[in-house]
DOMARBA-420047 format. One record per residue: residue in one letter; residue number from 1; x, y, z of N, C-alpha, C in turn. Coordinates in Angstrom, 2 decimals. Example, Ala and Ser with C-alpha at 12.3 -4.5 7.8 and 13.67 -1.06 7.14 Angstrom:
<pts>
 residuo num    n_px    n_py    n_pz   ca_px   ca_py   ca_pz    c_px    c_py    c_pz
       A   1   13.19   -5.69    7.80   12.30   -4.50    7.80   13.20   -3.30    7.80
       S   2   12.85   -2.25    7.08   13.67   -1.06    7.14   12.90    0.03    7.87
</pts>
This chain:
<pts>
 residuo num    n_px    n_py    n_pz   ca_px   ca_py   ca_pz    c_px    c_py    c_pz
       M   1  149.09 -138.89    9.36  148.84 -137.83   10.33  147.96 -138.36   11.46
       E   2  148.46 -138.27   12.70  147.72 -138.76   13.86  146.99 -137.59   14.51
       T   3  145.76 -137.36   14.09  145.01 -136.21   14.62  144.74 -136.34   16.12
       T   4  144.59 -137.57   16.60  144.35 -137.77   18.03  145.53 -137.28   18.85
       K   5  146.74 -137.61   18.40  147.95 -137.18   19.10  148.14 -135.68   18.99
       I   6  147.89 -135.12   17.80  148.05 -133.68   17.59  147.10 -132.91   18.49
       A   7  145.84 -133.33   18.53  144.85 -132.65   19.36  145.22 -132.74   20.83
       S   8  145.71 -133.91   21.25  146.11 -134.10   22.64  147.26 -133.17   23.02
       Q   9  148.22 -133.01   22.11  149.35 -132.12   22.38  148.91 -130.66   22.41
       V  10  148.01 -130.28   21.50  147.49 -128.92   21.49  146.82 -128.59   22.82
       I  11  145.97 -129.51   23.27  145.27 -129.31   24.54  146.27 -129.17   25.68
       Q  12  147.29 -130.01   25.68  148.30 -129.98   26.73  149.07 -128.66   26.75
       Y  13  149.48 -128.18   25.56  150.35 -127.01   25.50  149.61 -125.68   25.61
       V  14  148.30 -125.70   25.55  147.55 -124.45   25.78  147.05 -124.36   27.22
       G  15  147.54 -125.26   28.08  147.21 -125.17   29.49  146.27 -126.24   30.00
       G  16  145.98 -127.23   29.16  145.11 -128.31   29.58  143.65 -128.07   29.28
       Q  17  142.87 -129.12   29.43  141.45 -129.07   29.09  140.70 -128.02   29.90
       D  18  141.05 -127.87   31.18  140.34 -126.92   32.05  140.60 -125.47   31.68
       N  19  141.63 -125.22   30.86  141.96 -123.85   30.47  141.25 -123.43   29.19
       I  20  140.60 -124.37   28.50  139.94 -124.09   27.23  138.47 -123.78   27.48
       V  21  138.02 -122.62   27.03  136.63 -122.21   27.17  135.81 -122.66   25.96
       S  22  136.36 -122.43   24.76  135.66 -122.82   23.54  136.67 -123.08   22.44
       A  23  136.26 -123.84   21.44  137.13 -124.15   20.29  136.29 -124.15   19.02
       M  24  136.81 -123.49   17.99  136.16 -123.49   16.68  137.26 -123.32   15.64
       H  25  136.89 -123.31   14.39  137.92 -123.13   13.36  137.37 -122.31   12.21
       C  26  138.29 -121.65   11.49  137.95 -120.98   10.24  138.53 -121.83    9.11
       A  27  138.88 -121.22    8.00  139.36 -122.01    6.86  140.68 -122.70    7.13
       T  28  141.56 -122.08    7.94  142.89 -122.64    8.14  143.33 -122.71    9.59
       R  29  142.60 -122.06   10.52  143.09 -121.92   11.89  142.14 -122.49   12.93
       L  30  142.72 -123.15   13.91  141.99 -123.55   15.12  141.98 -122.34   16.05
       R  31  140.79 -121.91   16.46  140.64 -120.70   17.27  140.18 -121.10   18.66
       L  32  141.03 -120.85   19.66  140.76 -121.27   21.03  140.54 -120.07   21.93
       K  33  139.45 -120.10   22.69  139.20 -119.12   23.73  139.68 -119.73   25.04
       L  34  140.65 -119.09   25.70  141.26 -119.65   26.90  140.95 -118.81   28.14
       K  35  140.99 -119.45   29.29  140.81 -118.72   30.55  142.06 -117.93   30.91
       N  36  143.23 -118.53   30.71  144.50 -117.88   31.06  145.51 -118.11   29.94
       Y  37  145.80 -117.06   29.21  146.71 -117.19   28.06  148.17 -117.32   28.50
       D  38  148.45 -117.02   29.75  149.83 -117.15   30.24  150.25 -118.61   30.40
       L  39  149.28 -119.52   30.39  149.60 -120.94   30.54  150.04 -121.59   29.23
       V  40  149.95 -120.86   28.12  150.30 -121.43   26.82  151.81 -121.59   26.69
       D  41  152.24 -122.79   26.30  153.64 -123.04   25.97  153.79 -122.87   24.46
       E  42  154.04 -121.63   24.05  154.03 -121.31   22.62  155.12 -122.04   21.85
       E  43  156.28 -122.18   22.45  157.40 -122.85   21.77  157.08 -124.33   21.51
       A  44  156.57 -125.00   22.54  156.21 -126.42   22.37  155.05 -126.57   21.40
       L  45  154.09 -125.65   21.46  152.93 -125.72   20.57  153.36 -125.54   19.11
       S  46  154.33 -124.68   18.87  154.81 -124.43   17.51  155.50 -125.65   16.92
       D  47  156.02 -126.53   17.80  156.74 -127.72   17.34  155.83 -128.92   17.11
       V  48  154.54 -128.78   17.40  153.60 -129.89   17.19  153.47 -130.17   15.69
       D  49  153.36 -131.43   15.35  153.24 -131.83   13.95  152.05 -131.12   13.28
       Q  50  152.26 -130.62   12.06  151.26 -129.95   11.22  150.99 -128.49   11.62
       V  51  151.50 -128.04   12.76  151.28 -126.65   13.16  152.19 -125.74   12.35
       K  52  151.61 -124.76   11.68  152.36 -123.86   10.81  152.55 -122.47   11.41
       G  53  151.99 -122.24   12.57  152.13 -120.94   13.22  151.12 -120.78   14.33
       V  54  151.44 -119.93   15.30  150.53 -119.65   16.41  150.57 -118.17   16.72
       F  55  149.44 -117.60   17.13  149.40 -116.20   17.53  148.12 -115.91   18.28
       L  56  148.15 -114.79   19.03  146.98 -114.35   19.79  146.37 -113.15   19.09
       A  57  145.06 -113.23   18.79  144.37 -112.13   18.10  142.90 -112.17   18.46
       N  58  142.32 -110.99   18.67  140.88 -110.87   18.97  140.47 -111.74   20.16
       D  59  141.35 -111.77   21.18  141.08 -112.54   22.40  140.89 -114.02   22.10
       Q  60  141.57 -114.51   21.06  141.54 -115.93   20.72  142.97 -116.38   20.43
       Y  61  143.31 -117.57   20.92  144.61 -118.13   20.56  144.41 -118.97   19.30
       Q  62  145.10 -118.56   18.24  144.86 -119.17   16.93  146.06 -120.02   16.51
       V  63  145.77 -121.26   16.14  146.79 -122.22   15.72  146.56 -122.54   14.25
       I  64  147.54 -122.24   13.42  147.41 -122.42   11.98  147.77 -123.87   11.60
       F  65  146.81 -124.57   10.98  147.04 -125.93   10.51  146.94 -126.03    8.98
       G  66  146.16 -125.18    8.38  145.95 -125.28    6.94  144.60 -125.90    6.62
       S  67  144.16 -125.68    5.41  142.85 -126.16    4.97  142.77 -127.68    5.03
       G  68  141.65 -128.19    5.49  141.46 -129.64    5.58  141.94 -130.19    6.91
       T  69  143.21 -129.98    7.22  143.77 -130.49    8.48  143.07 -129.87    9.68
       V  70  142.78 -128.57    9.59  142.18 -127.87   10.74  140.82 -128.45   11.09
       N  71  140.05 -128.91   10.10  138.75 -129.52   10.39  138.90 -130.77   11.24
       L  72  139.86 -131.63   10.88  140.07 -132.88   11.59  140.58 -132.64   13.01
       V  73  141.52 -131.71   13.14  142.09 -131.44   14.46  141.05 -130.80   15.38
       T  74  140.27 -129.86   14.85  139.24 -129.21   15.67  138.22 -130.22   16.16
       A  75  137.79 -131.11   15.27  136.82 -132.13   15.66  137.37 -133.01   16.78
       E  76  138.66 -133.33   16.70  139.29 -134.17   17.73  139.45 -133.41   19.04
       V  77  139.77 -132.12   18.96  139.88 -131.28   20.17  138.52 -131.21   20.88
       L  78  137.46 -130.99   20.11  136.12 -130.94   20.68  135.74 -132.28   21.31
       K  79  136.15 -133.35   20.66  135.84 -134.68   21.18  136.56 -134.95   22.49
       Q  80  137.85 -134.61   22.55  138.65 -134.90   23.74  138.29 -134.00   24.92
       T  81  137.88 -132.78   24.63  137.55 -131.83   25.70  136.07 -131.85   26.08
       G  82  135.23 -132.40   25.19  133.80 -132.40   25.44  133.18 -131.03   25.36
       L  83  133.81 -130.15   24.58  133.34 -128.76   24.50  132.11 -128.59   23.63
       G  84  131.79 -129.56   22.77  130.67 -129.40   21.86  129.38 -129.05   22.57
       A  85  129.12 -129.68   23.70  127.87 -129.45   24.41  127.83 -128.09   25.09
       N  86  129.03 -127.52   25.39  129.09 -126.24   26.10  129.40 -125.08   25.19
       E  87  129.44 -125.32   23.87  129.85 -124.30   22.92  128.94 -123.08   22.97
       A  88  127.62 -123.29   22.98  126.69 -122.18   22.98  126.84 -121.32   24.24
       K  89  127.03 -121.98   25.43  127.20 -121.26   26.67  128.49 -120.46   26.64
       A  90  129.56 -121.03   26.12  130.83 -120.32   26.05  130.73 -119.10   25.17
       E  91  130.04 -119.25   24.02  129.90 -118.11   23.12  129.05 -117.02   23.74
       E  92  128.01 -117.43   24.49  127.15 -116.45   25.13  127.93 -115.64   26.16
       D  93  128.76 -116.33   26.97  129.58 -115.63   27.95  130.60 -114.74   27.27
       D  94  131.13 -115.19   26.14  132.18 -114.47   25.44  131.68 -113.13   24.90
       T  95  130.42 -113.06   24.49  129.89 -111.83   23.92  129.73 -110.73   24.96
       K  96  129.84 -111.07   26.25  129.67 -110.08   27.30  130.99 -109.44   27.71
       K  97  132.11 -109.86   27.10  133.42 -109.37   27.49  133.97 -108.43   26.42
       G  98  134.83 -107.49   26.86  135.48 -106.57   25.93  134.64 -105.34   25.68
       N  99  135.24 -104.37   24.96  134.50 -103.15   24.65  133.50 -103.41   23.54
       P 100  132.50 -102.52   23.37  131.42 -102.77   22.39  131.91 -103.02   20.97
       V 101  132.95 -102.28   20.54  133.46 -102.45   19.18  134.04 -103.84   18.99
       M 102  134.87 -104.29   19.94  135.49 -105.60   19.82  134.44 -106.71   19.91
       R 103  133.41 -106.51   20.74  132.34 -107.50   20.83  131.59 -107.60   19.51
       A 104  131.34 -106.45   18.88  130.63 -106.45   17.59  131.46 -107.14   16.51
       V 105  132.77 -106.85   16.50  133.67 -107.49   15.52  133.70 -108.99   15.73
       K 106  133.76 -109.42   17.00  133.79 -110.84   17.33  132.50 -111.53   16.87
       V 107  131.35 -110.88   17.11  130.06 -111.46   16.71  130.00 -111.62   15.20
       L 108  130.38 -110.56   14.47  130.34 -110.64   13.00  131.30 -111.69   12.47
       S 109  132.47 -111.78   13.11  133.45 -112.79   12.69  132.89 -114.20   12.87
       D 110  132.26 -114.45   14.01  131.72 -115.78   14.27  130.55 -116.12   13.34
       I 111  129.85 -115.09   12.86  128.73 -115.32   11.94  129.22 -115.63   10.54
       F 112  130.20 -114.84   10.07  130.58 -114.94    8.66  131.69 -115.95    8.37
       V 113  132.54 -116.25    9.35  133.62 -117.21    9.10  133.11 -118.57    8.63
       P 114  132.04 -119.13    9.25  131.58 -120.46    8.79  131.04 -120.49    7.36
       I 115  130.57 -119.33    6.85  129.99 -119.35    5.49  130.97 -118.89    4.43
       I 116  132.19 -118.54    4.84  133.20 -118.09    3.87  133.48 -119.16    2.80
       P 117  133.62 -120.46    3.17  133.89 -121.47    2.12  132.85 -121.47    1.01
       A 118  131.56 -121.30    1.35  130.52 -121.29    0.32  130.67 -120.07   -0.59
       I 119  131.00 -118.92   -0.01  131.17 -117.70   -0.80  132.40 -117.80   -1.69
       V 120  133.49 -118.34   -1.14  134.72 -118.51   -1.93  134.48 -119.47   -3.09
       A 121  133.78 -120.58   -2.81  133.48 -121.54   -3.88  132.66 -120.89   -4.99
       G 122  131.66 -120.08   -4.61  130.86 -119.37   -5.60  131.69 -118.41   -6.42
       G 123  132.62 -117.72   -5.75  133.49 -116.78   -6.47  134.41 -117.48   -7.46
       L 124  134.95 -118.63   -7.05  135.83 -119.38   -7.95  135.06 -119.89   -9.17
       L 125  133.86 -120.39   -8.95  133.04 -120.87  -10.06  132.63 -119.72  -10.97
       M 126  132.40 -118.54  -10.37  132.06 -117.37  -11.18  133.24 -116.98  -12.08
       G 127  134.45 -117.09  -11.53  135.64 -116.82  -12.34  135.79 -117.81  -13.48
       L 128  135.51 -119.09  -13.20  135.58 -120.11  -14.25  134.55 -119.84  -15.34
       N 129  133.35 -119.42  -14.93  132.31 -119.09  -15.91  132.74 -117.90  -16.78
       N 130  133.41 -116.93  -16.17  133.89 -115.78  -16.94  134.95 -116.18  -17.96
       V 131  135.78 -117.15  -17.60  136.78 -117.66  -18.55  136.09 -118.28  -19.76
       L 132  135.01 -119.00  -19.51  134.31 -119.68  -20.60  133.49 -118.72  -21.48
       T 133  133.03 -117.62  -20.91  132.11 -116.75  -21.65  132.71 -115.42  -22.09
       A 134  133.91 -115.08  -21.61  134.52 -113.79  -21.95  134.90 -113.74  -23.43
       Q 135  134.50 -112.66  -24.10  134.83 -112.48  -25.52  136.29 -112.05  -25.68
       G 136  136.99 -112.71  -26.61  138.34 -112.31  -26.95  139.40 -112.71  -25.97
       L 137  139.10 -113.58  -25.04  140.10 -113.98  -24.05  141.20 -114.82  -24.69
       F 138  140.83 -115.73  -25.60  141.81 -116.57  -26.27  141.86 -116.29  -27.77
       V 139  140.69 -116.02  -28.35  140.62 -115.71  -29.78  139.84 -114.41  -29.93
       E 140  140.33 -113.50  -30.71  139.72 -112.18  -30.84  138.26 -112.29  -31.30
       G 141  137.38 -111.66  -30.50  135.97 -111.59  -30.84  135.17 -112.84  -30.53
       K 142  135.79 -113.84  -29.95  135.07 -115.08  -29.65  135.40 -115.56  -28.24
       S 143  134.41 -116.23  -27.65  134.62 -116.83  -26.33  134.87 -118.32  -26.48
       V 144  135.18 -118.98  -25.38  135.43 -120.42  -25.41  134.19 -121.18  -25.87
       I 145  133.01 -120.75  -25.40  131.79 -121.48  -25.80  131.40 -121.16  -27.25
       D 146  131.90 -120.02  -27.80  131.70 -119.78  -29.23  132.54 -120.76  -30.05
       L 147  133.73 -121.04  -29.53  134.62 -121.97  -30.23  134.17 -123.42  -30.03
       F 148  133.62 -123.70  -28.86  133.18 -125.07  -28.56  131.73 -125.00  -28.06
       P 149  130.75 -124.93  -28.95  129.33 -124.78  -28.57  128.82 -125.86  -27.63
       A 150  129.43 -127.03  -27.66  128.98 -128.12  -26.80  129.19 -127.80  -25.32
       M 151  130.04 -126.80  -25.02  130.33 -126.44  -23.63  129.35 -125.40  -23.09
       A 152  128.41 -124.97  -23.91  127.47 -123.92  -23.47  126.65 -124.37  -22.27
       S 153  126.18 -125.61  -22.30  125.38 -126.12  -21.19  126.21 -126.23  -19.92
       I 154  127.48 -126.61  -20.07  128.36 -126.70  -18.91  128.56 -125.32  -18.29
       A 155  128.74 -124.31  -19.15  128.92 -122.94  -18.65  127.67 -122.46  -17.92
       T 156  126.50 -122.81  -18.45  125.25 -122.43  -17.79  125.11 -123.07  -16.42
       F 157  125.50 -124.34  -16.34  125.44 -125.05  -15.05  126.41 -124.44  -14.05
       I 158  127.62 -124.14  -14.51  128.63 -123.54  -13.63  128.15 -122.18  -13.12
       N 159  127.52 -121.40  -14.02  127.02 -120.09  -13.63  125.91 -120.22  -12.57
       M 160  125.06 -121.23  -12.72  124.01 -121.46  -11.73  124.61 -121.79  -10.36
       C 161  125.60 -122.68  -10.35  126.26 -123.06   -9.09  126.98 -121.86   -8.47
       A 162  127.59 -121.02   -9.31  128.32 -119.86   -8.81  127.39 -118.84   -8.17
       A 163  126.19 -118.69   -8.75  125.24 -117.68   -8.26  124.50 -118.13   -7.01
       A 164  124.43 -119.45   -6.77  123.60 -119.97   -5.66  123.98 -119.40   -4.29
       P 165  125.27 -119.38   -3.89  125.59 -118.85   -2.56  125.21 -117.38   -2.39
       F 166  125.26 -116.61   -3.47  124.93 -115.19   -3.38  123.42 -114.96   -3.46
       T 167  122.74 -115.76   -4.27  121.29 -115.65   -4.38  120.62 -116.02   -3.05
       F 168  121.13 -117.06   -2.41  120.54 -117.53   -1.16  121.39 -117.15    0.05
       L 169  122.15 -116.07   -0.07  122.99 -115.62    1.03  122.20 -115.38    2.32
       P 170  120.98 -114.81    2.27  120.22 -114.65    3.52  119.95 -115.96    4.25
       V 171  119.84 -117.06    3.52  119.62 -118.36    4.17  120.86 -118.76    4.97
       L 172  122.03 -118.61    4.35  123.29 -118.94    5.04  123.50 -118.06    6.26
       I 173  123.29 -116.75    6.08  123.48 -115.81    7.18  122.44 -116.05    8.27
       G 174  121.20 -116.32    7.86  120.14 -116.57    8.84  120.47 -117.76    9.74
       F 175  120.98 -118.83    9.15  121.36 -120.01    9.94  122.50 -119.68   10.90
       S 176  123.57 -119.09   10.37  124.75 -118.81   11.17  124.49 -117.76   12.24
       A 177  123.78 -116.69   11.89  123.53 -115.60   12.83  122.59 -116.03   13.95
       T 178  121.52 -116.75   13.62  120.59 -117.18   14.66  121.26 -118.13   15.63
       K 179  122.13 -118.99   15.13  122.89 -119.88   16.00  123.79 -119.07   16.93
       K 180  124.46 -118.05   16.39  125.34 -117.22   17.20  124.56 -116.44   18.26
       F 181  123.36 -115.99   17.93  122.56 -115.20   18.86  121.81 -116.08   19.88
       G 182  121.97 -117.40   19.77  121.39 -118.30   20.75  120.03 -118.86   20.41
       G 183  119.60 -118.71   19.16  118.31 -119.24   18.74  118.46 -120.53   17.95
       N 184  117.34 -121.03   17.47  117.35 -122.24   16.64  117.82 -121.87   15.24
       P 185  118.99 -122.38   14.80  119.52 -121.98   13.49  118.63 -122.35   12.32
       Y 186  117.82 -123.42   12.48  116.94 -123.84   11.39  115.78 -122.87   11.21
       L 187  115.35 -122.25   12.30  114.35 -121.20   12.17  114.96 -119.98   11.47
       G 188  116.23 -119.71   11.77  116.92 -118.61   11.09  117.03 -118.87    9.60
       A 189  117.35 -120.12    9.24  117.43 -120.48    7.83  116.06 -120.32    7.16
       A 190  115.00 -120.71    7.88  113.65 -120.58    7.33  113.30 -119.11    7.08
       M 191  113.72 -118.22    7.99  113.48 -116.79    7.79  114.24 -116.30    6.56
       G 192  115.45 -116.81    6.36  116.22 -116.45    5.17  115.53 -116.93    3.90
       M 193  114.95 -118.12    3.95  114.21 -118.64    2.79  113.01 -117.77    2.46
       I 194  112.32 -117.30    3.49  111.17 -116.41    3.26  111.63 -115.13    2.56
       M 195  112.79 -114.63    2.93  113.28 -113.36    2.39  113.72 -113.47    0.93
       V 196  113.95 -114.70    0.44  114.32 -114.88   -0.97  113.32 -115.79   -1.69
       H 197  112.12 -115.86   -1.16  111.08 -116.73   -1.74  110.78 -116.30   -3.18
       P 198  110.57 -117.26   -4.09  110.32 -116.91   -5.50  109.04 -116.10   -5.72
       D 199  108.11 -116.09   -4.77  106.91 -115.28   -4.92  107.21 -113.79   -4.76
       L 200  108.37 -113.45   -4.20  108.79 -112.05   -4.08  109.54 -111.65   -5.34
       L 201  109.48 -110.38   -5.66  110.25 -109.87   -6.80  111.73 -109.97   -6.49
       N 202  112.48 -110.64   -7.37  113.91 -110.79   -7.17  114.58 -109.42   -7.10
       A 203  115.38 -109.20   -6.07  116.01 -107.90   -5.86  116.91 -107.51   -7.03
       Y 204  117.49 -108.52   -7.69  118.37 -108.23   -8.82  117.58 -107.77  -10.05
       S 205  116.27 -108.04  -10.06  115.42 -107.66  -11.19  114.65 -106.36  -10.93
       L 206  114.89 -105.76   -9.78  114.12 -104.58   -9.39  114.28 -103.43  -10.38
       A 207  115.52 -103.20  -10.84  115.78 -102.06  -11.72  115.06 -102.18  -13.06
       S 208  114.88 -103.41  -13.53  114.26 -103.61  -14.85  112.77 -103.94  -14.76
       A 209  112.22 -104.01  -13.55  110.81 -104.38  -13.39  109.90 -103.24  -13.83
       E 210  108.88 -103.57  -14.60  107.92 -102.56  -15.04  106.98 -102.16  -13.90
       T 211  106.56 -103.13  -13.13  105.71 -102.85  -11.97  106.25 -103.59  -10.75
       I 212  106.04 -103.05   -9.58  106.49 -103.67   -8.34  105.28 -104.22   -7.60
       P 213  105.22 -105.52   -7.34  104.07 -106.09   -6.63  104.02 -105.58   -5.19
       T 214  102.82 -105.38   -4.71  102.65 -104.89   -3.34  101.57 -105.68   -2.62
       W 215  101.65 -105.66   -1.30  100.61 -106.21   -0.44   99.88 -105.06    0.25
       N 216   98.64 -105.25    0.55   97.87 -104.26    1.29   97.54 -104.84    2.67
       W 217   98.25 -104.34    3.68   98.05 -104.80    5.05   97.29 -103.73    5.84
       F 218   95.96 -103.87    5.90   95.13 -102.93    6.66   95.39 -101.48    6.24
       G 219   95.48 -101.28    4.92   95.68  -99.94    4.40   97.13  -99.54    4.22
       L 220   98.05 -100.37    4.70   99.49 -100.10    4.55  100.02 -100.85    3.35
       S 221  100.61 -100.13    2.40  101.14 -100.73    1.18  102.58 -101.20    1.41
       V 222  102.80 -102.50    1.21  104.12 -103.11    1.43  104.61 -103.71    0.13
       E 223  105.78 -103.29   -0.33  106.35 -103.82   -1.57  106.86 -105.24   -1.36
       A 224  106.48 -106.15   -2.25  106.86 -107.57   -2.16  108.16 -107.80   -2.92
       I 225  109.26 -107.38   -2.31  110.58 -107.46   -2.94  111.47 -108.37   -2.11
       G 226  112.22 -109.23   -2.76  113.13 -110.14   -2.07  114.38 -109.43   -1.56
       Y 227  115.19 -110.18   -0.82  116.39 -109.62   -0.20  117.66 -110.33   -0.67
       Q 228  117.68 -110.72   -1.96  118.85 -111.38   -2.50  120.09 -110.48   -2.36
       G 229  121.19 -111.07   -1.90  122.45 -110.34   -1.81  122.55 -109.38   -0.65
       T 230  121.58 -109.37    0.27  121.62 -108.43    1.39  122.24 -109.08    2.63
       V 231  122.69 -108.25    3.56  123.32 -108.72    4.79  122.61 -108.17    6.03
       L 232  122.47 -106.85    6.10  121.94 -106.22    7.31  120.50 -106.65    7.66
       P 233  119.57 -106.72    6.67  118.20 -107.12    7.04  118.12 -108.49    7.70
       V 234  118.82 -109.47    7.16  118.73 -110.82    7.72  119.46 -110.88    9.07
       L 235  120.51 -110.08    9.27  121.15 -110.02   10.59  120.17 -109.50   11.63
       A 236  119.45 -108.43   11.27  118.47 -107.86   12.19  117.35 -108.85   12.49
       V 237  116.85 -109.52   11.46  115.77 -110.50   11.63  116.25 -111.65   12.51
       S 238  117.48 -112.11   12.32  118.02 -113.23   13.11  118.14 -112.86   14.58
       W 239  118.59 -111.64   14.86  118.71 -111.18   16.24  117.34 -111.09   16.91
       I 240  116.38 -110.52   16.19  115.02 -110.42   16.73  114.43 -111.81   16.97
       L 241  114.60 -112.70   15.98  114.07 -114.06   16.09  114.65 -114.78   17.31
       A 242  115.98 -114.72   17.46  116.64 -115.43   18.57  116.19 -114.89   19.92
       N 243  116.04 -113.59   20.04  115.63 -113.01   21.32  114.17 -113.32   21.65
       I 244  113.30 -113.29   20.63  111.91 -113.67   20.86  111.82 -115.14   21.29
       E 245  112.58 -115.98   20.60  112.57 -117.41   20.91  113.03 -117.68   22.34
       K 246  114.14 -117.04   22.76  114.67 -117.27   24.11  113.69 -116.80   25.18
       R 247  113.01 -115.68   24.93  112.04 -115.16   25.90  110.79 -116.05   25.96
       L 248  110.37 -116.57   24.80  109.21 -117.45   24.79  109.48 -118.75   25.53
       H 249  110.72 -119.26   25.43  111.07 -120.49   26.14  110.92 -120.32   27.65
       K 250  111.10 -119.10   28.14  111.05 -118.86   29.58  109.62 -118.80   30.12
       V 251  108.67 -118.41   29.25  107.31 -118.18   29.73  106.29 -119.17   29.18
       T 252  106.68 -119.96   28.16  105.72 -120.87   27.52  105.65 -122.20   28.28
       P 253  104.43 -122.69   28.58  104.30 -124.01   29.23  104.94 -125.10   28.38
       S 254  105.46 -126.12   29.03  106.19 -127.17   28.32  105.33 -127.86   27.27
       W 255  104.00 -128.02   27.54  103.14 -128.73   26.59  102.90 -127.92   25.32
       L 256  103.14 -126.59   25.39  102.91 -125.73   24.24  104.22 -125.29   23.57
       D 257  105.34 -125.59   24.22  106.64 -125.04   23.79  107.01 -125.46   22.38
       N 258  106.79 -126.74   22.03  107.20 -127.22   20.71  106.38 -126.61   19.58
       L 259  105.17 -126.11   19.91  104.33 -125.49   18.89  104.65 -124.01   18.74
       S 260  104.81 -123.32   19.86  105.02 -121.86   19.80  106.47 -121.49   19.52
       T 261  107.41 -122.31   20.00  108.84 -122.03   19.77  109.50 -123.34   19.35
       P 262  109.27 -123.81   18.12  109.83 -125.10   17.69  111.34 -125.09   17.75
       R 263  111.89 -126.20   18.19  113.35 -126.30   18.32  113.84 -127.59   17.69
       C 264  115.16 -127.66   17.55  115.76 -128.88   16.98  115.60 -130.02   17.97
       P 265  115.15 -131.21   17.54  114.90 -132.30   18.48  116.15 -133.03   18.93
       F 266  117.35 -132.62   18.48  118.55 -133.32   18.89  119.64 -132.32   19.24
</pts>
């Protein structure tokens, strides 16, 4: 498979490099934001090697390549067009177009699509763990690990790996959302880590907890509970973080900027 040739043909048939605003991918599709969709030669694009389908949806021209292939082709498209450096600007401009509902859907899609592989992997491992631990699945009244006790440790390890993406979901969302909102994604990830810090009461243990730890902030009682498995709180925190960071960059002197609004050095 010649990814260089495939990417070159894709760029050509969607109207050339100057017609492409941004390029990204999900699990199976190359998603292109174009200036003029009338310039797309859909018939020629459909005949490109490895292309399994093309369609326009959510103001994006989507080219189906399949899992694995789409990563290589997207990387080559970004390389040939030089869009990597302008990706953040393109996304920022893109969020200002369309009606509010479509803009909200687009934002959520761009946040959650990159973390879908981690969630899917966790779900598949969770299913495998259920096969190993389910009673009566193969033999009445017994599970696989009852029949083969040596596999108990393997099942425990698989269960740990399966739970990790869901336990630390705020970290994944914090990184992706802060990047989408124009902030430093590593600061977003750090905020997600704070929200699931082990010093907080695990949200999954809240129902069985005898006492709930609290902080006293100037007479205000705050419950010290984690945010495992949550979505909306970390989205809100990421948006606030990104907006504070962008505003601080505008008013903070350069000599103080790295301390007050730390950013990625590359």
